[in-house]
PDB file of N, CA, C and O in Angstrom:
ATOM      1  N   MET A   1     -39.938 -15.153 -11.460  1.00  0.00           N
ATOM      2  CA  MET A   1     -40.286 -15.641 -12.738  1.00  0.00           C
ATOM      3  C   MET A   1     -41.523 -16.532 -12.665  1.00  0.00           C
ATOM      4  O   MET A   1     -41.612 -17.469 -11.872  1.00  0.00           O
ATOM      5  N   THR A   2     -42.434 -16.203 -13.500  1.00  0.00           N
ATOM      6  CA  THR A   2     -43.722 -16.909 -13.388  1.00  0.00           C
ATOM      7  C   THR A   2     -43.763 -18.258 -14.102  1.00  0.00           C
ATOM      8  O   THR A   2     -44.459 -19.169 -13.655  1.00  0.00           O
ATOM      9  N   ASP A   3     -43.034 -18.396 -15.194  1.00  0.00           N
ATOM     10  CA  ASP A   3     -43.085 -19.622 -15.976  1.00  0.00           C
ATOM     11  C   ASP A   3     -41.872 -20.516 -15.547  1.00  0.00           C
ATOM     12  O   ASP A   3     -40.776 -20.409 -16.097  1.00  0.00           O
ATOM     13  N   LEU A   4     -42.114 -21.367 -14.576  1.00  0.00           N
ATOM     14  CA  LEU A   4     -41.089 -22.268 -14.120  1.00  0.00           C
ATOM     15  C   LEU A   4     -40.981 -23.457 -15.045  1.00  0.00           C
ATOM     16  O   LEU A   4     -41.936 -23.790 -15.747  1.00  0.00           O
ATOM     17  N   VAL A   5     -39.876 -24.075 -15.053  1.00  0.00           N
ATOM     18  CA  VAL A   5     -39.634 -25.259 -15.856  1.00  0.00           C
ATOM     19  C   VAL A   5     -40.330 -26.421 -15.234  1.00  0.00           C
ATOM     20  O   VAL A   5     -40.187 -26.650 -14.033  1.00  0.00           O
ATOM     21  N   SER A   6     -41.075 -27.163 -15.998  1.00  0.00           N
ATOM     22  CA  SER A   6     -41.799 -28.324 -15.472  1.00  0.00           C
ATOM     23  C   SER A   6     -40.872 -29.518 -15.277  1.00  0.00           C
ATOM     24  O   SER A   6     -39.754 -29.554 -15.793  1.00  0.00           O
ATOM     25  N   GLU A   7     -41.356 -30.475 -14.535  1.00  0.00           N
ATOM     26  CA  GLU A   7     -40.564 -31.721 -14.319  1.00  0.00           C
ATOM     27  C   GLU A   7     -40.434 -32.463 -15.649  1.00  0.00           C
ATOM     28  O   GLU A   7     -39.403 -33.079 -15.919  1.00  0.00           O
ATOM     29  N   ASP A   8     -41.433 -32.408 -16.447  1.00  0.00           N
ATOM     30  CA  ASP A   8     -41.378 -33.074 -17.793  1.00  0.00           C
ATOM     31  C   ASP A   8     -40.257 -32.426 -18.650  1.00  0.00           C
ATOM     32  O   ASP A   8     -39.477 -33.107 -19.316  1.00  0.00           O
ATOM     33  N   ASP A   9     -40.222 -31.081 -18.596  1.00  0.00           N
ATOM     34  CA  ASP A   9     -39.172 -30.369 -19.345  1.00  0.00           C
ATOM     35  C   ASP A   9     -37.748 -30.746 -18.847  1.00  0.00           C
ATOM     36  O   ASP A   9     -36.819 -30.899 -19.640  1.00  0.00           O
ATOM     37  N   LEU A  10     -37.613 -30.887 -17.509  1.00  0.00           N
ATOM     38  CA  LEU A  10     -36.320 -31.248 -16.968  1.00  0.00           C
ATOM     39  C   LEU A  10     -35.940 -32.647 -17.383  1.00  0.00           C
ATOM     40  O   LEU A  10     -34.784 -32.912 -17.712  1.00  0.00           O
ATOM     41  N   ALA A  11     -36.929 -33.565 -17.369  1.00  0.00           N
ATOM     42  CA  ALA A  11     -36.616 -34.948 -17.747  1.00  0.00           C
ATOM     43  C   ALA A  11     -36.263 -35.016 -19.225  1.00  0.00           C
ATOM     44  O   ALA A  11     -35.364 -35.769 -19.596  1.00  0.00           O
ATOM     45  N   ARG A  12     -36.946 -34.247 -20.092  1.00  0.00           N
ATOM     46  CA  ARG A  12     -36.598 -34.235 -21.517  1.00  0.00           C
ATOM     47  C   ARG A  12     -35.196 -33.604 -21.745  1.00  0.00           C
ATOM     48  O   ARG A  12     -34.410 -34.072 -22.569  1.00  0.00           O
ATOM     49  N   ALA A  13     -34.934 -32.579 -21.018  1.00  0.00           N
ATOM     50  CA  ALA A  13     -33.622 -31.899 -21.134  1.00  0.00           C
ATOM     51  C   ALA A  13     -32.457 -32.844 -20.773  1.00  0.00           C
ATOM     52  O   ALA A  13     -31.351 -32.679 -21.289  1.00  0.00           O
ATOM     53  N   ARG A  14     -32.692 -33.801 -19.918  1.00  0.00           N
ATOM     54  CA  ARG A  14     -31.648 -34.725 -19.530  1.00  0.00           C
ATOM     55  C   ARG A  14     -31.292 -35.692 -20.666  1.00  0.00           C
ATOM     56  O   ARG A  14     -30.178 -36.214 -20.719  1.00  0.00           O
ATOM     57  N   THR A  15     -32.256 -35.926 -21.577  1.00  0.00           N
ATOM     58  CA  THR A  15     -32.029 -36.902 -22.609  1.00  0.00           C
ATOM     59  C   THR A  15     -31.937 -36.302 -24.028  1.00  0.00           C
ATOM     60  O   THR A  15     -31.536 -36.982 -24.973  1.00  0.00           O
ATOM     61  N   ASP A  16     -32.316 -35.020 -24.156  1.00  0.00           N
ATOM     62  CA  ASP A  16     -32.353 -34.401 -25.482  1.00  0.00           C
ATOM     63  C   ASP A  16     -31.464 -33.153 -25.456  1.00  0.00           C
ATOM     64  O   ASP A  16     -31.892 -32.094 -24.997  1.00  0.00           O
ATOM     65  N   PRO A  17     -30.238 -33.278 -25.946  1.00  0.00           N
ATOM     66  CA  PRO A  17     -29.296 -32.157 -25.907  1.00  0.00           C
ATOM     67  C   PRO A  17     -29.793 -30.855 -26.659  1.00  0.00           C
ATOM     68  O   PRO A  17     -29.542 -29.737 -26.209  1.00  0.00           O
ATOM     69  N   GLY A  18     -30.468 -31.044 -27.758  1.00  0.00           N
ATOM     70  CA  GLY A  18     -31.033 -29.902 -28.455  1.00  0.00           C
ATOM     71  C   GLY A  18     -32.074 -29.147 -27.628  1.00  0.00           C
ATOM     72  O   GLY A  18     -32.087 -27.917 -27.572  1.00  0.00           O
ATOM     73  N   PHE A  19     -32.915 -29.904 -27.010  1.00  0.00           N
ATOM     74  CA  PHE A  19     -33.946 -29.294 -26.138  1.00  0.00           C
ATOM     75  C   PHE A  19     -33.311 -28.652 -24.950  1.00  0.00           C
ATOM     76  O   PHE A  19     -33.706 -27.563 -24.536  1.00  0.00           O
ATOM     77  N   ARG A  20     -32.297 -29.335 -24.377  1.00  0.00           N
ATOM     78  CA  ARG A  20     -31.590 -28.709 -23.227  1.00  0.00           C
ATOM     79  C   ARG A  20     -30.961 -27.381 -23.596  1.00  0.00           C
ATOM     80  O   ARG A  20     -31.025 -26.433 -22.813  1.00  0.00           O
ATOM     81  N   GLN A  21     -30.363 -27.292 -24.754  1.00  0.00           N
ATOM     82  CA  GLN A  21     -29.747 -26.047 -25.230  1.00  0.00           C
ATOM     83  C   GLN A  21     -30.836 -24.986 -25.393  1.00  0.00           C
ATOM     84  O   GLN A  21     -30.653 -23.854 -24.946  1.00  0.00           O
ATOM     85  N   GLN A  22     -31.931 -25.315 -26.004  1.00  0.00           N
ATOM     86  CA  GLN A  22     -33.035 -24.374 -26.227  1.00  0.00           C
ATOM     87  C   GLN A  22     -33.618 -23.902 -24.845  1.00  0.00           C
ATOM     88  O   GLN A  22     -33.894 -22.715 -24.670  1.00  0.00           O
ATOM     89  N   LEU A  23     -33.792 -24.802 -23.917  1.00  0.00           N
ATOM     90  CA  LEU A  23     -34.345 -24.517 -22.626  1.00  0.00           C
ATOM     91  C   LEU A  23     -33.399 -23.552 -21.854  1.00  0.00           C
ATOM     92  O   LEU A  23     -33.855 -22.574 -21.260  1.00  0.00           O
ATOM     93  N   MET A  24     -32.092 -23.843 -21.874  1.00  0.00           N
ATOM     94  CA  MET A  24     -31.170 -22.937 -21.195  1.00  0.00           C
ATOM     95  C   MET A  24     -31.096 -21.553 -21.852  1.00  0.00           C
ATOM     96  O   MET A  24     -30.977 -20.550 -21.149  1.00  0.00           O
ATOM     97  N   ALA A  25     -31.164 -21.485 -23.166  1.00  0.00           N
ATOM     98  CA  ALA A  25     -31.162 -20.220 -23.877  1.00  0.00           C
ATOM     99  C   ALA A  25     -32.413 -19.385 -23.529  1.00  0.00           C
ATOM    100  O   ALA A  25     -32.322 -18.183 -23.279  1.00  0.00           O
ATOM    101  N   GLU A  26     -33.546 -20.032 -23.520  1.00  0.00           N
ATOM    102  CA  GLU A  26     -34.791 -19.319 -23.201  1.00  0.00           C
ATOM    103  C   GLU A  26     -34.741 -18.812 -21.788  1.00  0.00           C
ATOM    104  O   GLU A  26     -35.163 -17.687 -21.520  1.00  0.00           O
ATOM    105  N   ASN A  27     -34.229 -19.622 -20.865  1.00  0.00           N
ATOM    106  CA  ASN A  27     -34.188 -19.214 -19.476  1.00  0.00           C
ATOM    107  C   ASN A  27     -33.164 -18.104 -19.248  1.00  0.00           C
ATOM    108  O   ASN A  27     -33.396 -17.213 -18.430  1.00  0.00           O
ATOM    109  N   LEU A  28     -32.057 -18.142 -19.942  1.00  0.00           N
ATOM    110  CA  LEU A  28     -31.097 -17.072 -19.877  1.00  0.00           C
ATOM    111  C   LEU A  28     -31.727 -15.747 -20.313  1.00  0.00           C
ATOM    112  O   LEU A  28     -31.507 -14.713 -19.683  1.00  0.00           O
ATOM    113  N   GLU A  29     -32.519 -15.785 -21.407  1.00  0.00           N
ATOM    114  CA  GLU A  29     -33.192 -14.588 -21.853  1.00  0.00           C
ATOM    115  C   GLU A  29     -34.140 -14.063 -20.802  1.00  0.00           C
ATOM    116  O   GLU A  29     -34.192 -12.858 -20.556  1.00  0.00           O
ATOM    117  N   LYS A  30     -34.913 -14.979 -20.161  1.00  0.00           N
ATOM    118  CA  LYS A  30     -35.879 -14.569 -19.087  1.00  0.00           C
ATOM    119  C   LYS A  30     -35.169 -13.952 -17.929  1.00  0.00           C
ATOM    120  O   LYS A  30     -35.619 -12.961 -17.355  1.00  0.00           O
ATOM    121  N   LEU A  31     -34.020 -14.561 -17.576  1.00  0.00           N
ATOM    122  CA  LEU A  31     -33.258 -14.090 -16.421  1.00  0.00           C
ATOM    123  C   LEU A  31     -32.730 -12.660 -16.679  1.00  0.00           C
ATOM    124  O   LEU A  31     -32.822 -11.773 -15.830  1.00  0.00           O
ATOM    125  N   LEU A  32     -32.179 -12.488 -17.884  1.00  0.00           N
ATOM    126  CA  LEU A  32     -31.602 -11.176 -18.167  1.00  0.00           C
ATOM    127  C   LEU A  32     -32.718 -10.108 -18.259  1.00  0.00           C
ATOM    128  O   LEU A  32     -32.508  -8.955 -17.883  1.00  0.00           O
ATOM    129  N   GLU A  33     -33.869 -10.495 -18.748  1.00  0.00           N
ATOM    130  CA  GLU A  33     -35.015  -9.574 -18.816  1.00  0.00           C
ATOM    131  C   GLU A  33     -35.408  -9.169 -17.401  1.00  0.00           C
ATOM    132  O   GLU A  33     -35.614  -7.981 -17.154  1.00  0.00           O
ATOM    133  N   LYS A  34     -35.517 -10.072 -16.496  1.00  0.00           N
ATOM    134  CA  LYS A  34     -35.892  -9.806 -15.126  1.00  0.00           C
ATOM    135  C   LYS A  34     -34.843  -8.967 -14.396  1.00  0.00           C
ATOM    136  O   LYS A  34     -35.180  -8.094 -13.596  1.00  0.00           O
ATOM    137  N   LEU A  35     -33.590  -9.238 -14.676  1.00  0.00           N
ATOM    138  CA  LEU A  35     -32.491  -8.457 -14.095  1.00  0.00           C
ATOM    139  C   LEU A  35     -32.563  -6.989 -14.582  1.00  0.00           C
ATOM    140  O   LEU A  35     -32.318  -6.061 -13.811  1.00  0.00           O
ATOM    141  N   ASN A  36     -32.892  -6.803 -15.838  1.00  0.00           N
ATOM    142  CA  ASN A  36     -33.011  -5.422 -16.338  1.00  0.00           C
ATOM    143  C   ASN A  36     -34.211  -4.733 -15.726  1.00  0.00           C
ATOM    144  O   ASN A  36     -34.149  -3.542 -15.421  1.00  0.00           O
ATOM    145  N   ASP A  37     -35.308  -5.458 -15.540  1.00  0.00           N
ATOM    146  CA  ASP A  37     -36.511  -4.920 -14.872  1.00  0.00           C
ATOM    147  C   ASP A  37     -36.158  -4.488 -13.454  1.00  0.00           C
ATOM    148  O   ASP A  37     -36.515  -3.393 -13.019  1.00  0.00           O
ATOM    149  N   LEU A  38     -35.446  -5.370 -12.734  1.00  0.00           N
ATOM    150  CA  LEU A  38     -35.095  -5.072 -11.369  1.00  0.00           C
ATOM    151  C   LEU A  38     -34.156  -3.823 -11.312  1.00  0.00           C
ATOM    152  O   LEU A  38     -34.322  -2.934 -10.477  1.00  0.00           O
ATOM    153  N   ARG A  39     -33.216  -3.807 -12.195  1.00  0.00           N
ATOM    154  CA  ARG A  39     -32.277  -2.677 -12.233  1.00  0.00           C
ATOM    155  C   ARG A  39     -32.971  -1.369 -12.475  1.00  0.00           C
ATOM    156  O   ARG A  39     -32.634  -0.360 -11.855  1.00  0.00           O
ATOM    157  N   ARG A  40     -33.955  -1.367 -13.386  1.00  0.00           N
ATOM    158  CA  ARG A  40     -34.698  -0.143 -13.733  1.00  0.00           C
ATOM    159  C   ARG A  40     -35.657   0.318 -12.606  1.00  0.00           C
ATOM    160  O   ARG A  40     -35.854   1.518 -12.414  1.00  0.00           O
ATOM    161  N   THR A  41     -36.238  -0.627 -11.876  1.00  0.00           N
ATOM    162  CA  THR A  41     -37.307  -0.281 -10.922  1.00  0.00           C
ATOM    163  C   THR A  41     -36.751  -0.095  -9.520  1.00  0.00           C
ATOM    164  O   THR A  41     -37.445   0.454  -8.664  1.00  0.00           O
ATOM    165  N   SER A  42     -35.577  -0.512  -9.262  1.00  0.00           N
ATOM    166  CA  SER A  42     -35.041  -0.399  -7.875  1.00  0.00           C
ATOM    167  C   SER A  42     -34.184   0.869  -7.726  1.00  0.00           C
ATOM    168  O   SER A  42     -33.622   1.393  -8.688  1.00  0.00           O
ATOM    169  N   ASN A  43     -34.118   1.319  -6.507  1.00  0.00           N
ATOM    170  CA  ASN A  43     -33.231   2.416  -6.184  1.00  0.00           C
ATOM    171  C   ASN A  43     -31.925   1.923  -5.684  1.00  0.00           C
ATOM    172  O   ASN A  43     -31.215   2.605  -4.946  1.00  0.00           O
ATOM    173  N   LEU A  44     -31.606   0.705  -6.100  1.00  0.00           N
ATOM    174  CA  LEU A  44     -30.371  -0.046  -5.681  1.00  0.00           C
ATOM    175  C   LEU A  44     -30.205  -0.100  -4.167  1.00  0.00           C
ATOM    176  O   LEU A  44     -29.144   0.174  -3.605  1.00  0.00           O
ATOM    177  N   LYS A  45     -31.313  -0.466  -3.548  1.00  0.00           N
ATOM    178  CA  LYS A  45     -31.316  -0.782  -2.116  1.00  0.00           C
ATOM    179  C   LYS A  45     -30.402  -2.013  -1.951  1.00  0.00           C
ATOM    180  O   LYS A  45     -30.216  -2.762  -2.910  1.00  0.00           O
ATOM    181  N   PRO A  46     -29.831  -2.233  -0.761  1.00  0.00           N
ATOM    182  CA  PRO A  46     -28.936  -3.354  -0.578  1.00  0.00           C
ATOM    183  C   PRO A  46     -29.488  -4.675  -0.991  1.00  0.00           C
ATOM    184  O   PRO A  46     -28.767  -5.482  -1.578  1.00  0.00           O
ATOM    185  N   GLU A  47     -30.749  -4.935  -0.709  1.00  0.00           N
ATOM    186  CA  GLU A  47     -31.360  -6.196  -1.106  1.00  0.00           C
ATOM    187  C   GLU A  47     -31.507  -6.325  -2.627  1.00  0.00           C
ATOM    188  O   GLU A  47     -31.272  -7.408  -3.162  1.00  0.00           O
ATOM    189  N   ALA A  48     -31.874  -5.296  -3.315  1.00  0.00           N
ATOM    190  CA  ALA A  48     -31.954  -5.322  -4.743  1.00  0.00           C
ATOM    191  C   ALA A  48     -30.602  -5.507  -5.394  1.00  0.00           C
ATOM    192  O   ALA A  48     -30.460  -6.236  -6.375  1.00  0.00           O
ATOM    193  N   ALA A  49     -29.599  -4.828  -4.827  1.00  0.00           N
ATOM    194  CA  ALA A  49     -28.260  -4.969  -5.372  1.00  0.00           C
ATOM    195  C   ALA A  49     -27.740  -6.397  -5.199  1.00  0.00           C
ATOM    196  O   ALA A  49     -27.062  -6.933  -6.075  1.00  0.00           O
ATOM    197  N   ARG A  50     -28.068  -6.999  -4.061  1.00  0.00           N
ATOM    198  CA  ARG A  50     -27.647  -8.385  -3.811  1.00  0.00           C
ATOM    199  C   ARG A  50     -28.358  -9.338  -4.832  1.00  0.00           C
ATOM    200  O   ARG A  50     -27.748 -10.250  -5.389  1.00  0.00           O
ATOM    201  N   GLN A  51     -29.613  -9.087  -5.034  1.00  0.00           N
ATOM    202  CA  GLN A  51     -30.356  -9.954  -6.033  1.00  0.00           C
ATOM    203  C   GLN A  51     -29.811  -9.768  -7.445  1.00  0.00           C
ATOM    204  O   GLN A  51     -29.726 -10.733  -8.204  1.00  0.00           O
ATOM    205  N   ILE A  52     -29.452  -8.579  -7.796  1.00  0.00           N
ATOM    206  CA  ILE A  52     -28.884  -8.334  -9.113  1.00  0.00           C
ATOM    207  C   ILE A  52     -27.550  -9.094  -9.232  1.00  0.00           C
ATOM    208  O   ILE A  52     -27.291  -9.736 -10.250  1.00  0.00           O
ATOM    209  N   ARG A  53     -26.716  -9.020  -8.199  1.00  0.00           N
ATOM    210  CA  ARG A  53     -25.400  -9.716  -8.230  1.00  0.00           C
ATOM    211  C   ARG A  53     -25.643 -11.237  -8.396  1.00  0.00           C
ATOM    212  O   ARG A  53     -24.989 -11.883  -9.214  1.00  0.00           O
ATOM    213  N   GLU A  54     -26.566 -11.786  -7.634  1.00  0.00           N
ATOM    214  CA  GLU A  54     -26.817 -13.212  -7.696  1.00  0.00           C
ATOM    215  C   GLU A  54     -27.356 -13.581  -9.047  1.00  0.00           C
ATOM    216  O   GLU A  54     -26.995 -14.627  -9.587  1.00  0.00           O
ATOM    217  N   GLY A  55     -28.212 -12.756  -9.614  1.00  0.00           N
ATOM    218  CA  GLY A  55     -28.776 -13.032 -10.951  1.00  0.00           C
ATOM    219  C   GLY A  55     -27.683 -12.941 -12.017  1.00  0.00           C
ATOM    220  O   GLY A  55     -27.683 -13.718 -12.972  1.00  0.00           O
ATOM    221  N   VAL A  56     -26.770 -12.013 -11.860  1.00  0.00           N
ATOM    222  CA  VAL A  56     -25.674 -11.872 -12.874  1.00  0.00           C
ATOM    223  C   VAL A  56     -24.782 -13.137 -12.748  1.00  0.00           C
ATOM    224  O   VAL A  56     -24.370 -13.695 -13.765  1.00  0.00           O
ATOM    225  N   ASP A  57     -24.486 -13.585 -11.527  1.00  0.00           N
ATOM    226  CA  ASP A  57     -23.644 -14.769 -11.395  1.00  0.00           C
ATOM    227  C   ASP A  57     -24.350 -16.010 -12.019  1.00  0.00           C
ATOM    228  O   ASP A  57     -23.708 -16.849 -12.651  1.00  0.00           O
ATOM    229  N   LEU A  58     -25.628 -16.093 -11.830  1.00  0.00           N
ATOM    230  CA  LEU A  58     -26.398 -17.233 -12.427  1.00  0.00           C
ATOM    231  C   LEU A  58     -26.384 -17.098 -13.961  1.00  0.00           C
ATOM    232  O   LEU A  58     -26.216 -18.098 -14.659  1.00  0.00           O
ATOM    233  N   ALA A  59     -26.556 -15.882 -14.491  1.00  0.00           N
ATOM    234  CA  ALA A  59     -26.546 -15.697 -15.922  1.00  0.00           C
ATOM    235  C   ALA A  59     -25.232 -16.078 -16.501  1.00  0.00           C
ATOM    236  O   ALA A  59     -25.198 -16.672 -17.578  1.00  0.00           O
ATOM    237  N   VAL A  60     -24.121 -15.766 -15.839  1.00  0.00           N
ATOM    238  CA  VAL A  60     -22.770 -16.086 -16.352  1.00  0.00           C
ATOM    239  C   VAL A  60     -22.600 -17.608 -16.405  1.00  0.00           C
ATOM    240  O   VAL A  60     -22.089 -18.157 -17.381  1.00  0.00           O
ATOM    241  N   LYS A  61     -23.052 -18.292 -15.307  1.00  0.00           N
ATOM    242  CA  LYS A  61     -22.936 -19.708 -15.288  1.00  0.00           C
ATOM    243  C   LYS A  61     -23.734 -20.345 -16.404  1.00  0.00           C
ATOM    244  O   LYS A  61     -23.256 -21.253 -17.083  1.00  0.00           O
ATOM    245  N   LEU A  62     -24.951 -19.868 -16.591  1.00  0.00           N
ATOM    246  CA  LEU A  62     -25.839 -20.361 -17.647  1.00  0.00           C
ATOM    247  C   LEU A  62     -25.247 -20.118 -19.021  1.00  0.00           C
ATOM    248  O   LEU A  62     -25.311 -21.001 -19.876  1.00  0.00           O
ATOM    249  N   ALA A  63     -24.679 -18.963 -19.259  1.00  0.00           N
ATOM    250  CA  ALA A  63     -24.075 -18.646 -20.513  1.00  0.00           C
ATOM    251  C   ALA A  63     -22.867 -19.561 -20.781  1.00  0.00           C
ATOM    252  O   ALA A  63     -22.651 -20.017 -21.904  1.00  0.00           O
ATOM    253  N   ASP A  64     -22.070 -19.822 -19.694  1.00  0.00           N
ATOM    254  CA  ASP A  64     -20.924 -20.740 -19.816  1.00  0.00           C
ATOM    255  C   ASP A  64     -21.386 -22.126 -20.260  1.00  0.00           C
ATOM    256  O   ASP A  64     -20.765 -22.745 -21.124  1.00  0.00           O
ATOM    257  N   ARG A  65     -22.468 -22.606 -19.672  1.00  0.00           N
ATOM    258  CA  ARG A  65     -22.977 -23.924 -20.018  1.00  0.00           C
ATOM    259  C   ARG A  65     -23.473 -23.959 -21.446  1.00  0.00           C
ATOM    260  O   ARG A  65     -23.285 -24.946 -22.157  1.00  0.00           O
ATOM    261  N   LEU A  66     -24.111 -22.868 -21.863  1.00  0.00           N
ATOM    262  CA  LEU A  66     -24.592 -22.791 -23.253  1.00  0.00           C
ATOM    263  C   LEU A  66     -23.419 -22.883 -24.211  1.00  0.00           C
ATOM    264  O   LEU A  66     -23.496 -23.584 -25.220  1.00  0.00           O
ATOM    265  N   GLN A  67     -22.345 -22.192 -23.911  1.00  0.00           N
ATOM    266  CA  GLN A  67     -21.157 -22.201 -24.781  1.00  0.00           C
ATOM    267  C   GLN A  67     -20.484 -23.590 -24.786  1.00  0.00           C
ATOM    268  O   GLN A  67     -19.990 -24.029 -25.824  1.00  0.00           O
ATOM    269  N   GLN A  68     -20.464 -24.255 -23.671  1.00  0.00           N
ATOM    270  CA  GLN A  68     -19.875 -25.578 -23.601  1.00  0.00           C
ATOM    271  C   GLN A  68     -20.634 -26.550 -24.406  1.00  0.00           C
ATOM    272  O   GLN A  68     -20.048 -27.447 -25.013  1.00  0.00           O
ATOM    273  N   ASN A  69     -21.938 -26.406 -24.439  1.00  0.00           N
ATOM    274  CA  ASN A  69     -22.830 -27.350 -25.163  1.00  0.00           C
ATOM    275  C   ASN A  69     -22.990 -27.014 -26.631  1.00  0.00           C
ATOM    276  O   ASN A  69     -23.527 -27.819 -27.392  1.00  0.00           O
ATOM    277  N   ALA A  70     -22.539 -25.847 -27.042  1.00  0.00           N
ATOM    278  CA  ALA A  70     -22.726 -25.457 -28.436  1.00  0.00           C
ATOM    279  C   ALA A  70     -21.888 -26.279 -29.383  1.00  0.00           C
ATOM    280  O   ALA A  70     -21.938 -26.067 -30.594  1.00  0.00           O
TER     281      ALA A  70
END
């Protein structure tokens, strides 16, 4: 992912619940987009399959946090 979260964004997310929610939602969308790209472009080599599993686990955790904060 090329657009990483800045330290300023992280600091703001710690104090602004609305911004934190927006930041998590945007990053969940980016993660899912990249997972789909990886799924489409890989021949499911073991390394790609492992990365997809890790990404899915991360996406589930992020989605859970989004739901908790909603």
